[in-house]
C-alpha positions as a printed Julia matrix, in Angstrom:
88×3 Matrix{Float64}:
 149.64  106.29  68.97
 148.9   107.81  72.38
 150.98  110.72  73.58
 152.77  108.79  76.35
 153.49  105.92  73.95
 154.89  108.37  71.42
 157.13  109.93  74.08
 158.5   106.55  75.13
 158.97  105.43  71.52
 160.85  108.67  70.83
 162.93  108.17  73.97
 163.93  104.65  72.91
 164.63  105.73  69.34
 166.83  108.61  70.53
 168.63  106.33  72.98
 169.54  104.06  70.07
 170.45  106.99  67.83
 172.58  108.7   70.52
 174.29  105.87  72.42
 176.67  108.27  74.17
 173.59  109.85  75.86
 171.58  106.65  76.32
 171.71  106.54  80.12
 170.71  110.21  80.48
 167.93  109.88  77.9
 166.47  106.82  79.62
 166.58  108.45  83.06
 165.23  111.92  82.27
 161.83  112.99  83.55
 162.11  116.63  82.5
 158.81  117.66  80.84
 160.57  119.71  78.15
 162.8   116.8   77.2
 159.79  114.48  77.12
 158.21  116.91  74.64
 161.35  116.62  72.5
 161.07  112.83  72.56
 157.48  113.03  71.39
 158.32  115.55  68.66
 161.15  113.32  67.48
 158.88  110.3   67.23
 156.29  112.3   65.3
 158.93  113.57  62.85
 160.3   110.06  62.32
 156.81  108.65  61.74
 156.02  111.37  59.21
 159.36  110.95  57.43
 158.92  107.19  57.21
 155.37  107.54  55.86
 156.52  109.99  53.19
 159.42  107.71  52.3
 157.17  104.61  52.07
 154.72  106.3   49.74
 157.51  107.78  47.63
 156.28  111.31  47.94
 158.45  114.32  47.34
 162.11  113.61  48.16
 162.48  117.23  49.31
 159.89  116.52  52.0
 161.86  113.48  53.17
 164.96  115.67  53.37
 163.03  118.27  55.42
 161.91  115.6   57.89
 165.5   114.28  58.09
 166.66  117.81  58.92
 163.92  118.15  61.55
 165.02  114.88  63.15
 168.64  116.05  63.18
 167.66  119.37  64.7
 165.72  117.64  67.48
 168.71  115.36  68.12
 170.89  118.48  68.56
 168.36  119.94  71.0
 168.32  116.69  72.99
 172.13  116.6   73.14
 172.27  120.19  74.38
 169.48  119.61  76.89
 171.29  116.57  78.29
 174.61  118.38  78.54
 173.21  121.69  79.79
 170.21  121.27  82.12
 169.59  125.05  82.0
 169.16  124.85  78.2
 165.51  123.84  78.55
 164.67  126.95  80.57
 166.35  129.24  78.02
 164.48  127.77  75.05
 161.03  127.29  76.6
């Protein structure tokens, strides 16, 4: 999947996962937040592939934790626009 496609897929997935932030997620053009969307999509794809092939359940749990961590970053970035500058 191309980078821009991955970003948009991550954006849509996060908008569904975080309905309270949907409007902000869909409107953002911030490069740092777009990177988070892409990272989220990549983590979800990896988690789903591991889950499908019934690999190590600990690895699935790690990917779930990564997805949750990215969700927390997105929530903070949406609520606090200066958050992106502090963490970059």
